[in-house]
C-alpha positions, -999 to +999 in steps of 0.1 A: -404-665-344-370-659-323-357-622-328-330-628-356-299-599-347-284-582-367-246-596-374-218-572-368-206-553-392-171-563-400-158-526-397-170-494-374-189-478-391-178-446-370-138-456-385-145-463-419-168-423-410-139-415-404-118-430-420-075-442-416-050-411-401-024-422-433+010-400-414+012-422-382+005-455-395+031-454-424+060-451-394+039-481-377+035-503-418+071-491-427+082-505-382+063-539-395+081-542-426+118-537-410+102-565-388+088-592-414+127-584-433+146-590-401+126-631-405+137-632-441+167-622-433+173-645-408+159-668-431+186-668-457+213-666-429+223-624-432+220-620-393+237-588-397+210-578-418+183-589-397+195-574-362+198-536-378+162-541-393+152-545-350+172-511-351+154-492-373+122-514-360+127-497-330+133-462-341+107-462-360+084-475-334+093-441-312+086-418-347+049-428-347+034-420-318+050-386-313+044-376-352+007-387-340+011-361-309+024-341-331+001-335-355-032-346-336-040-374-351-043-401-325-067-431-327-082-466-319-064-475-347-032-461-349-031-478-316-041-516-316-023-520-351+010-504-333+003-530-310+001-554-335+034-537-355+049-538-314+043-581-317+061-586-350+091-567-345+100-572-313+085-601-300+086-626-329+108-611-350+138-612-324+131-648-310+131-661-345+165-644-355+175-657-323+164-691-325+178-692-361+211-679-351+224-702-325+195-717-307+182-746-330+210-764-321+196-771-285+176-785-291+141-786-273+160-758-252+161-735-278+128-732-290+119-726-250+140-702-246+125-685-276+093-690-269+096-676-234+108-647-251+079-639-277+057-649-251+068-625-225+066-597-254+027-606-255+022-605-222+041-572-219+024-554-253-017-570-233-008-558-200+006-523-219-029-518-233-045-529-204-026-505-172-026-468-200-048-453-181-032-463-143+003-463-143+029-437-134+040-420-166+078-420-155+078-452-153+071-486-175+061-516-155+088-541-171+113-542-195+097-526-225+099-548-262+115-528-281+147-525-257+145-560-246+146-571-281+177-543-291+188-563-259+188-596-281+188-581-312+220-557-299+238-587-285+240-604-315+250-579-338+278-578-315+293-614-318+285-606-357+307-576-358+338-594-337+333-625-359+325-646-328+306-681-341+273-688-322+284-722-314+310-700-291+279-682-274+251-702-282+242-706-242+250-667-234+224-662-257+200-687-245+203-669-214+201-635-219+167-642-244+148-658-216+159-629-191+151-603-221+112-622-218+116-628-182+127-585-176+092-582-199+067-597-174+080-584-141+072-558-117+101-538-120+103-503-130+126-488-162+130-451-166+104-443-196+115-406-208+087-395-215+086-369-189+117-354-203+104-317-217+129-309-244+116-277-250+131-267-215+174-253-217+201-270-199+235-268-194+266-270-216+273-303-207+244-314-218+257-307-252+290-321-249+281-351-238+258-352-269+288-349-289+302-376-270+278-397-278+273-393-309+314-400-317+313-433-292+282-446-320+304-435-350+330-457-339+318-483-327+284-490-334+270-525-324+291-523-290+281-485-280+242-495-284+247-530-270+263-514-239+229-486-238+209-512-237+225-535-220+230-513-188+190-496-199+177-529-190+199-538-156+188-496-147+153-512-140+168-536-110+192-513-094+165-489-088+145-519-075+171-533-045+179-497-033+145-485-028+144-519-010+175-510+008+160-479+018+129-492+030+147-523+050+169-492+066+160-481+097+142-440+104+166-423+113+168-403+151+154-369+152+174-344+156+177-332+192 
């Protein structure tokens, strides 16, 4: 009789024995809830709350990894769970919210633009997970999905806050969604801020700049956040252009 192979266990026995760390996965679950909440609010027409939920998900997504490192509770389960949460919060939610707000009246082009963003986020997360150990930690390869989601949700938030009708800016929204989706899968490098040492002393002017940043955020939060992520999304292309110009420039002549 042929050998009967044992069935694969549904759960990893090592994972079952060790259990799952609660604290970092609690933040990941909260971020996932915010992404799902944004989709639900978009279905009911509350687009401003949907945009705000995506920004809250971005904050929670930034906290779960730092909490895991601070408490030394990193795990393979947490990394995979975080990627799935990011796909919902920063891939599916921004695409569906923007489609329901402005792109649905554009017919086939509208849902194609939303799909380009969604598949861009999926490919971005898959590439990040497979190249995590070989890339330069100082830079992201492609626009990070939370930044892309903030770019799209920030535009929606600003337009609603300024009482601009979705029909008047649907072509701009379509172009922005496709730009964010394509930027996630490019080879353009974006600064990751992972080498910033918060324990190091800084000049006094940095404290003043932080205070001014809080003042600007308090004065007009949607515009300030959207402007911040527009600048970040363009920064990668500007740096890439500067590197290309520097490579094409002729070498300086040796000193006499």
